[in-house]
N, C-alpha and C positions, 0 to 999 in steps of 0.2 A: 561415501555419500555421492550420489549422482544428481546433478541439477540439469534439467532440460530447459534450454533457452530458445524461445521462438526467435530465430535470427532474422525473420522476414517482416516482423511487426514493428511499426513505429515510423516516424518521419525520416529517420536517418539510417534505416536498415538497408543492407546488412552490415555496412562498414563500421558504423559506430557500435553496433551490437557486438560484432566480432572483436573490436578493439577492447571494449569493456570486459568481454569474456577472457581475453588474453591477459589483461591486467589482473583480473581476479585469480586466474589460474596460476600466475606467477606468485601472487601473494600467498596463496594457499597450497603451494606446491608440495609442502611437507605435511599437510593436514588431511590427506586422503579425499580431497574434493575433486571429482571429475565433472567436467562440463560437457554436455551434449548439445551441440548446436543443431537446431532442427530447421530444415528448409531446403531450398534449392542447393543441391550439393555442389554444383559447378560454381555458382555465385559465391557461396560461403567459402569454398576452397580458394577461390581467387582473392577474396577479401582477406583470408588468413595469410596467403602468400605475400600480399602487399605489406603486411606487418612484419615480414622477415621470419626469423627462426622461431617457429611455434611447435614443431613436431615433437620436441622433448617435453612439452607440457601435457597435462591431463585433459586434452581436448579431443573430442571425436565429433563426427558429423553424421546426422541421421537424416536421410533424404525425405523431403515432402514436396510434392509437385505443385501444390496450390497455395494461394494466399487469399485471405479475406480482407477486402478493402474497407476503408473507413465508411464509405457511403452505402455499403450493403446492409440489408436487414440482418441483425445478428443471429437470431434464431434460425431463420431460413438458410442463411449462409453456412452455419455450423452443420445443419442437417444435410445440406446439398454437397458441400465440399468436404468429403470424408478425409481427403488427403491434404487439407490445409495445415499449415505449419502449427497453428495454435491447437488444432484438434489432435494432431499427431503427438505434439508435446504433452498434452493432457493424457493421451492414451498411454504414453510411456510411464506416467505416474500411476495410472489405473492398473497397468500390468505389473507394477512393482519393479520395473526396470530402472526407473528414476524415483527419487524421493520427493521432488518438488519441481514445479514448472514456473517459468517466468515469461511474462508477455508484456510488450510495450505497444502493441497494436490497438485495435478497437477495443475499448473497455466493454462494450456490449457483447462483442464476440467472445472476449475472454471469459466473461461471466457465464455466457451461454455454454461455452465449451466445458467449463468447470462443472456446471450443473448437470449437463447431459453426460459428460464423461466420468465424473467422480461421484455424482450424487450428493445428497445432503446428509449431514450427521443426523442420526435419529433424534428427533425433538427440536430440530432447527427447521423452520419453514422457509425462511428467506435468508440466504447468506448476506453478509455485509462487508464492505471494504473498510478496513481500519487504517486511516491515514495519520501518521505522526505529524504534528505541527509544533514548531518551536515556540517556547514561551520564555519568560524572564528567568525561570529557574531550571528549565530542562525541556521536557517534551509532554505535550498533551495528545492523546489518541482521540481522533474524531471518527465516529462511525454511526451511521453509514455515510460514506462520502460519495455515493453515486450508483450503487448496485440496484437499489429499489427506490423509486420515487414516491410510492405509496406504501405506508406501513401501518399495521394495526398495533395497538398497545402491546400485545404479546410479542410482536416482532421486536419492538424497542427493548423489551425486557430481555429477550435473547441476546440482543446487541450488547446490553449492559454486561451480561455474564461473559460473553466472548471477549469484549474489550478489556474487561478487568483481568481476565486470564492472560491476554497478550501483554498488557502493561506489566503484570507481575513477573511473568517468566522470561520475556524477551527484553523488556526495557528495565528490568530489575527494580521495579517500584514496589516496595512492600505495602500490602493492603492499599492499593490505589483508590483514590477518591473518585467516585463516579457521580456525575451530575447529569440532569435532564435539561437539555437546551430549551429555554423558554424566554418569554418577553419580560419576565420578572422573577424574583426569588420566592414570592409568596405562593403557597400551595394552591390557592384558589385561582391563580392566573393561568392564562393559556387557552388554546383551542381545545376542542373535545378530545383530540388525540392525546395530547400531553396531560390534560386534566385526568383522563382515565388511566394513563400510564403510571402516574405518580404513586397511587396506593399500591400498585403491583410491585413497583420497585422497592417500596418500604418493607414488603414482606420477604424479600430475598434474604437468605441466610448466608450466601456466599459472596455478596457484593457490599462494599462499603459505600452505600448511597448517602450523599450529603445534601440531596434536595435539588431544587431548580437552580440552574446557573444561566447567566446571560452571555452574549457573545463576547463581551469585554473580559470575561473570566478566562477565556482561552489564552490570549497573549499574556495575561497577568500571572498565569501559572497557579491559580487557586484551585484547579481541578485537574486530575490526571486523565480521566476518560470522560468524553462528552458524547451523549447519546442523542440521536435525532434521526429523522428519516432521510433517505438519500437525496431528496429534492432540496431540502434545507441544507444538508451537509455539503452538497456539491457547490452551492452558492457560497457558503462560508469558506470552503477550501479555495475556490477560484478568487474570491475577494481577498483572502489572505495572501495568495501568491501575487496578485496584481498590486496590492498595497505595498508589499515588501519590495517589489521591483521599482515601484514609483518612488518610494522613499530613498532608495539607493541612487536613483537617477537624479532626484532633486538635490541630494548632497553633492553629486558630481557636478551638476550644472551650477550650483552656488559657488563651488570652489573655482570653476573655470571663469565665472563672471566676476570674481573678486579681484582685489588689487594684489600687488606684488607681495606685500608682507603677509597678507592672509594666506596666499598660496604657499609661502615659505613655512608659515606656522602649521599649515595642513599636513606637511610632511611628518610632523611629530605625532599626528593622530592617525597616520596611514595604517599602522599595524592594527589599531582598534577597528578601523573601517573594514579592513580585510577580514578580521575576525567576525564582524557583524555580517558581512556579505556571505561568508561561509555558513553561518548559522541560519541565515534566511534562504539559502539555496536548496531547493527541493532535491537537487541531484545528490546532496549529502545524505539524504534519507533513503535514497535508492528506490524502493518500491513499497507498496502497501499490500498486506496480506488480505486475501479474500477468505474471511472467517466463516465457518459453517459448512464448508464442503468437506467431503471425505478424503482429504489429501491436501498436501501443501501446494499453494498456488499464490504467486506474487504478481501483482499488477503494477506496471510502471507507467509513468507519464508518456504520452504519445510523442513528445519532443525530446525524449531521453537521449542523451549522448553517452559516450563511453563511461564517464564518471558515474552517472546514474546507474548504468547497467552493472558496473563493478560493485557498487554499493547494494544494488538489488540482490546480487549473488551473496553478499554478506548477510543480508536480511534473511534470505532463503536458508542459508547455513544455520543461522541462529534459530530460526523457526523450527527447523528439523531437529536440531540438537536438543531443544527444550521440549520437544514432543507436545507442541501446542494442540494439535488435533486430538491427541489422546486425553489431554487435560479437559478440553471442551466436552468430549464425549462423556467423561466421568462426571463432570459437574452438572451438565444438563440432565443426565439420568437421575442424579440425586436431588435436584431442585424441584420440589413438589409444586411450587406455584405455577410452573409451566403447564400444568394440567388445566389451568383456567382457560375457558373457551372464548373469552372476550377479545 
């Protein structure tokens, strides 16, 4: 298995990207995983050398002379910069040289590169980012979390199918519960988009649709896959990340401001707090797959450091091993409700 990693994308590229790749290469050294770092060969090699002995690892460098910056128009930049690292990494997947690509740079550029470079699975009109979010019992997959801000009912139906497949095969959730994000559980509630989507989801043969769900159902763990458009999904995702960070900071501040005995008592709950921090840390989840494109593509947080990149490579490995793209192709082809033109 070969994983193409855009080494120039993200706030801390290339050093943190390279470090994460080295950590993953060491962990999977006996599992046949080769990591291809894509970008400026000189800068990547220097970053590799700064980490010490790496040449015995399954890591190679593929040169790309350009980088797409965060401020650039995604579509225009992907078309203009043919030798950009994210474009080249995607091309390696398209050519069959690599099995999956990983990018921590501009999300818009990553989505555009995947769409232009890999194309869509037949029957999928708009790919979606499927982001895992922690809950009380495990993980809930949220999609779309930012690929498309405007979606029609049929796009949400496609998201439901893809999210269900990912939850089943990668997260090992048998018959995952799929909910439509809404302002209430009643079938009659919601805007025109979700009101029209509900009956389409009820017709699906391959999805365990449990009806409308509210935002509070995500952390409670009463649903395994939550479907919404990218505008709402990205707000939910960013709110969740900010809230988790704020809660942890409030706990730390409260302990610091407390008296001696409270500080002493806090030492006994320190392991529990560390466990909570780990569960709420997006870096533990690595990256989110872009579902619906004709190949493996994992999108990481722009501020990803080494731990997140290492875990993104794990996600890429699992995504490829479980043949998620093939499962989506087969299910979409067999699900007749997708012929609905609404």
